[in-house]
SEVOFI-454258 format. One record per residue (C-alpha): x, y, z. Coordinates in steps of 0.1 Angstrom, whole numbers. Each point is the difference from the previous one (the first is absolute). Last residue first. Example, Ala and Ser with C-alpha at 12.3 -4.5 7.8 and 13.67 -1.06 7.14 Angstrom:
SEVOFI-454258
{X: 137, Y: -11, Z: 71}
{X: -14, Y: -34, Z: 7}
***
This chain:
SEVOFI-454258
{X: 98, Y: -143, Z: 199}
{X: 16, Y: 11, Z: -36}
{X: -5, Y: -25, Z: -34}
{X: -29, Y: 9, Z: -4}
{X: 11, Y: 41, Z: -3}
{X: 29, Y: -7, Z: -22}
{X: -19, Y: -27, Z: -26}
{X: -28, Y: 24, Z: 0}
{X: 34, Y: 31, Z: -12}
{X: 9, Y: -32, Z: -24}
{X: -33, Y: -10, Z: -18}
{X: -2, Y: 44, Z: -4}
{X: -35, Y: 10, Z: 13}
{X: -29, Y: 12, Z: -16}
{X: -15, Y: 35, Z: 12}
{X: -26, Y: 10, Z: -14}
{X: -21, Y: 33, Z: -18}
{X: -40, Y: -7, Z: -2}
{X: -16, Y: 6, Z: -39}
{X: -36, Y: 1, Z: 2}
{X: -37, Y: -24, Z: -19}
{X: -25, Y: 13, Z: 15}
{X: -16, Y: -12, Z: 39}
{X: -33, Y: -1, Z: -13}
{X: -35, Y: -8, Z: 23}
{X: -25, Y: -21, Z: 14}
{X: -19, Y: 6, Z: 34}
{X: -14, Y: -18, Z: 29}
{X: 4, Y: 39, Z: 19}
{X: 26, Y: -12, Z: 29}
{X: 14, Y: -25, Z: -22}
{X: 16, Y: 23, Z: -28}
{X: 5, Y: -29, Z: -25}
{X: 27, Y: -5, Z: -25}
{X: 3, Y: -3, Z: -37}
{X: 37, Y: 4, Z: -20}
{X: 19, Y: 20, Z: -32}
{X: 27, Y: -10, Z: 2}
{X: 31, Y: 10, Z: 22}
{X: 32, Y: 11, Z: -22}
{X: 35, Y: -2, Z: 20}
{X: 26, Y: 28, Z: -10}
{X: 32, Y: -8, Z: 17}
{X: 28, Y: 10, Z: 25}
{X: 25, Y: -26, Z: -4}
{X: 30, Y: -19, Z: 25}
{X: 32, Y: -3, Z: 19}
{X: 23, Y: -20, Z: -19}
{X: -5, Y: 28, Z: -31}
{X: -23, Y: 24, Z: 4}
{X: -24, Y: 8, Z: -28}
{X: -28, Y: 21, Z: -6}
{X: -26, Y: -1, Z: -12}
{X: -24, Y: 27, Z: -33}
{X: -34, Y: 8, Z: -4}
{X: 8, Y: 33, Z: 11}
{X: -14, Y: 6, Z: 33}
{X: 24, Y: -29, Z: 5}
{X: 34, Y: 17, Z: -10}
{X: -16, Y: 34, Z: 14}
{X: 1, Y: -14, Z: 37}
{X: 34, Y: -23, Z: -9}
{X: 16, Y: 35, Z: -7}
{X: -14, Y: 15, Z: 34}
{X: 9, Y: -23, Z: 19}
{X: 32, Y: 9, Z: -18}
{X: 1, Y: 37, Z: 10}
{X: -18, Y: -7, Z: 37}
{X: 38, Y: -22, Z: 6}
{X: 21, Y: 27, Z: -16}
{X: -17, Y: 28, Z: 22}
{X: 7, Y: -23, Z: 26}
{X: 37, Y: -13, Z: -2}
{X: 7, Y: 39, Z: -5}
{X: -13, Y: 14, Z: 29}
{X: 12, Y: -29, Z: 19}
{X: 34, Y: 15, Z: -13}
{X: 20, Y: -27, Z: -13}
{X: 27, Y: -24, Z: 19}
{X: -10, Y: -32, Z: -21}
{X: -7, Y: -26, Z: 27}
{X: -15, Y: 32, Z: 28}
{X: -23, Y: 17, Z: -26}
{X: -16, Y: -36, Z: -19}
{X: -6, Y: -6, Z: 37}
{X: -18, Y: 34, Z: 12}
{X: -14, Y: 0, Z: -40}
{X: -17, Y: -32, Z: 11}
{X: -16, Y: 2, Z: 40}
{X: -6, Y: 32, Z: -16}
{X: -25, Y: -13, Z: -32}
{X: -11, Y: -31, Z: 30}
{X: 10, Y: -35, Z: 14}
***
């Protein structure tokens, strides 16, 4: 499902114009991105959490050059689904 599909679905179910739904969705995604950039987590009860995971520094190998490189510590965005959401997806076949 794409962002356009979501916009169409929300517009169809609510009767709100697609342009307004699209703008609302984009502003919502920007707010989530801004919160994660600031280091804050975003929680949607019953759906899941957008969280910032901290990756530790680690040593990796470049096997083509046979060298060792250091990958510095960094943060990555992640999604952790709610238990009820996971249970609902698992029960569907």
